[in-house]
C-alpha positions as CSV (number, residue, x, y, z in Angstrom):
1,M,0.0,0.0,0.0
2,K,1.5,3.3,-1.1
3,I,0.2,6.8,-0.2
4,K,1.7,10.0,-1.6
5,L,1.2,13.5,-0.3
6,K,-0.1,14.8,-3.6
7,E,-3.0,12.3,-3.5
8,F,-4.6,14.3,-0.7
9,F,-5.2,17.0,-3.3
10,Y,-6.9,14.8,-5.9
11,L,-10.4,16.0,-6.4
12,S,-11.9,12.6,-5.5
13,N,-10.0,12.5,-2.2
14,V,-10.8,16.2,-1.4
15,L,-14.5,15.2,-1.8
16,S,-14.0,12.3,0.6
17,I,-12.3,14.6,3.1
18,S,-15.1,17.1,2.8
19,R,-17.5,14.5,4.1
20,I,-15.4,14.2,7.3
21,I,-15.3,18.0,7.6
22,L,-19.0,18.3,7.2
23,A,-19.8,15.7,9.8
24,Y,-19.9,18.2,12.7
25,P,-22.0,20.9,10.9
26,L,-24.5,18.2,10.2
27,F,-24.5,17.2,13.9
28,Y,-24.8,20.8,14.9
29,L,-27.8,21.4,12.6
30,I,-29.5,18.3,14.0
31,K,-29.0,19.7,17.5
32,L,-30.2,23.2,16.5
33,N,-33.6,21.8,15.4
34,T,-35.1,25.0,13.9
35,E,-37.2,25.3,10.8
36,E,-34.5,27.2,8.9
37,G,-31.8,24.9,10.3
38,N,-33.7,21.8,9.1
39,Y,-33.7,23.1,5.5
40,W,-30.0,23.8,5.8
41,L,-29.5,20.4,7.2
42,M,-31.4,18.8,4.3
43,G,-29.4,20.7,1.8
44,L,-26.1,19.8,3.5
45,A,-27.1,16.2,3.7
46,V,-27.9,16.1,0.0
47,F,-24.5,17.7,-0.8
48,T,-22.7,15.2,1.4
49,A,-24.5,12.3,-0.3
50,A,-23.5,13.9,-3.7
51,T,-19.8,13.9,-2.7
52,D,-20.1,10.2,-2.1
53,V,-21.2,9.6,-5.7
54,L,-18.9,12.2,-7.3
55,D,-15.6,11.1,-5.6
56,G,-15.9,7.7,-7.3
57,Y,-16.8,9.3,-10.6
58,F,-13.9,11.7,-10.6
59,S,-11.4,9.1,-9.5
60,R,-12.3,7.0,-12.5
61,K,-12.6,9.9,-14.9
62,Y,-9.2,11.4,-14.1
63,N,-7.6,8.0,-13.5
64,Q,-6.9,8.9,-9.8
65,V,-7.8,5.6,-8.2
66,T,-5.4,5.4,-5.2
67,D,-4.9,3.4,-2.0
68,L,-5.6,6.6,-0.1
69,G,-9.0,7.0,-1.8
70,K,-9.8,3.4,-1.1
71,I,-9.3,4.0,2.6
72,L,-10.7,7.6,2.8
73,D,-14.0,6.8,1.0
74,P,-15.4,4.2,3.4
75,I,-14.0,6.0,6.5
76,A,-15.6,9.3,5.4
77,D,-18.9,7.5,4.9
78,K,-18.8,5.9,8.4
79,I,-17.8,9.1,10.1
80,A,-20.5,11.2,8.5
81,M,-23.1,8.6,9.2
82,A,-22.0,8.2,12.8
83,F,-22.3,11.9,13.5
84,I,-25.7,12.1,11.9
85,A,-27.0,9.0,13.7
86,I,-25.7,10.1,17.1
87,G,-27.2,13.6,16.6
88,L,-30.5,12.0,15.8
89,I,-30.4,9.9,18.9
90,L,-29.5,12.7,21.2
91,Y,-31.7,15.4,19.9
92,R,-34.5,13.8,17.7
93,G,-35.4,10.6,19.5
94,Y,-34.0,8.2,16.9
95,P,-33.8,4.6,18.2
96,L,-30.5,3.8,19.8
97,P,-30.6,0.1,19.1
98,L,-30.9,0.7,15.4
99,V,-27.9,3.0,15.4
100,A,-25.9,0.6,17.6
101,L,-26.5,-2.2,15.1
102,L,-25.7,0.0,12.2
103,L,-22.4,1.1,13.7
104,Y,-21.5,-2.4,14.7
105,R,-22.2,-3.7,11.2
106,D,-20.3,-0.7,9.6
107,F,-17.3,-1.3,11.9
108,F,-17.3,-5.0,10.8
109,I,-17.4,-4.0,7.1
110,L,-14.7,-1.4,7.6
111,A,-12.4,-3.9,9.3
112,I,-13.0,-6.5,6.6
113,G,-12.5,-3.9,3.9
114,L,-9.2,-2.7,5.3
115,I,-7.8,-6.2,5.7
116,G,-9.0,-7.1,2.2
117,L,-7.3,-4.0,0.8
118,M,-4.0,-4.8,2.4
119,R,-4.2,-8.4,1.1
120,S,-5.5,-8.0,-2.4
121,E,-5.7,-4.2,-2.9
122,K,-9.4,-4.6,-3.8
123,P,-11.9,-2.9,-1.4
124,V,-15.1,-4.5,-0.4
125,M,-17.7,-2.9,-2.5
126,A,-21.2,-2.0,-1.3
127,N,-23.7,-4.5,-2.5
128,F,-27.5,-4.2,-3.1
129,W,-28.5,-4.9,0.5
130,G,-26.0,-2.4,1.8
131,K,-27.2,0.3,-0.5
132,L,-30.8,-0.5,0.2
133,N,-30.1,-0.2,4.0
134,T,-28.5,3.2,3.4
135,V,-31.6,4.4,1.6
136,V,-34.0,3.1,4.3
137,I,-31.9,4.6,7.1
138,S,-31.7,7.9,5.2
139,I,-35.5,8.0,4.8
140,S,-36.2,7.4,8.4
141,G,-33.6,10.0,9.5
142,L,-35.0,12.5,7.0
143,L,-38.5,12.0,8.4
144,L,-37.3,12.7,11.9
145,I,-35.4,15.8,10.7
146,F,-38.8,17.3,9.9
147,N,-40.2,15.9,13.2
148,Y,-42.4,13.2,11.6
149,S,-42.7,10.0,13.6
150,G,-45.8,8.5,12.2
151,V,-46.6,5.2,10.5
152,I,-44.2,5.7,7.5
153,Y,-41.4,6.5,9.9
154,K,-42.0,3.3,12.0
155,I,-42.1,1.2,8.8
156,A,-38.8,2.7,7.7
157,V,-37.3,1.9,11.1
158,V,-38.4,-1.7,11.0
159,A,-37.1,-2.0,7.4
160,G,-33.8,-0.5,8.7
161,Y,-33.5,-3.4,11.2
162,L,-34.2,-6.0,8.6
163,T,-31.8,-4.6,6.0
164,I,-29.0,-4.3,8.5
165,F,-29.3,-8.0,9.4
166,I,-29.6,-9.1,5.7
167,S,-26.7,-6.8,4.6
168,G,-24.6,-7.9,7.5
169,I,-25.0,-11.6,6.5
170,S,-24.1,-10.8,2.9
171,Y,-20.9,-8.9,4.0
172,L,-20.1,-11.8,6.4
173,I,-20.1,-14.2,3.4
174,V,-17.9,-11.8,1.4
175,G,-15.6,-11.4,4.3
176,E,-15.0,-15.1,5.0
177,K,-14.3,-15.7,1.3
178,L,-11.9,-12.8,1.2
179,L,-10.0,-13.8,4.4
180,F,-10.0,-17.5,4.3
181,E,-9.7,-19.8,1.3
182,K,-11.7,-22.6,2.8
183,G,-12.1,-25.0,5.7
184,W,-11.7,-24.4,9.4
185,G,-10.7,-20.8,9.0
186,R,-14.1,-19.8,7.7
187,F,-15.8,-21.9,10.4
188,F,-14.0,-20.2,13.3
189,F,-14.4,-16.8,11.7
190,R,-18.2,-17.3,11.4
191,F,-18.4,-18.7,14.9
192,A,-16.5,-15.7,16.3
193,V,-18.7,-13.3,14.5
194,I,-21.9,-15.1,15.7
195,L,-20.6,-14.9,19.3
196,I,-19.7,-11.2,19.1
197,T,-23.0,-10.4,17.4
198,A,-24.9,-12.3,20.1
199,A,-23.2,-10.2,22.8
200,V,-24.0,-7.0,20.9
201,L,-27.6,-8.0,20.6
202,Y,-27.8,-8.8,24.3
203,L,-26.5,-5.3,25.1
204,I,-28.9,-3.7,22.6
205,S,-31.8,-5.7,24.0
206,Q,-31.6,-3.6,27.1
207,F,-32.8,-0.6,25.1
208,R,-36.1,0.2,23.5
209,F,-36.7,-1.5,20.1
210,L,-38.3,1.6,18.5
């Protein structure tokens, strides 16, 4: 893995870094919770999401696919999502168990991705279930931003739980194939993940479901 100083100034990597920088303003606007602030929050959230799409586009367009970008992109996503989720928990009543599961799954994906990147220089790409989960979580968060907690919001939250579990399993399969060729390695890896997940679920069960 090679990282050069000039790579920090590539447009694609600047966009990824911008998501990290915008994480606190997003958190602050969630805390502020004013009508005007909510519109700024929505606009900033859309801009942040756009940078996630554009960084990949520009890295391919200008042939600037780098090891730094492969690391920055997922880390920036997780940091921005974590700040937004924690803000929604603290100031908008978003369910803590859902965010705890989301952060646990994302930490798992990030760890698998970094290990895979070091071994094969190929990042773990987001799959359909991961992208669907992002959409569902975003919808539920957006509804709370505008202080709506009715039926549609509750459906989105339940769908969030389901897609976290399904996407987690799909990434587990990808991870064990990436880390272990076959045999006992995969078995022990899966067993360890199940034990850790069971412990996390027990801790989460102490909180409200919705």
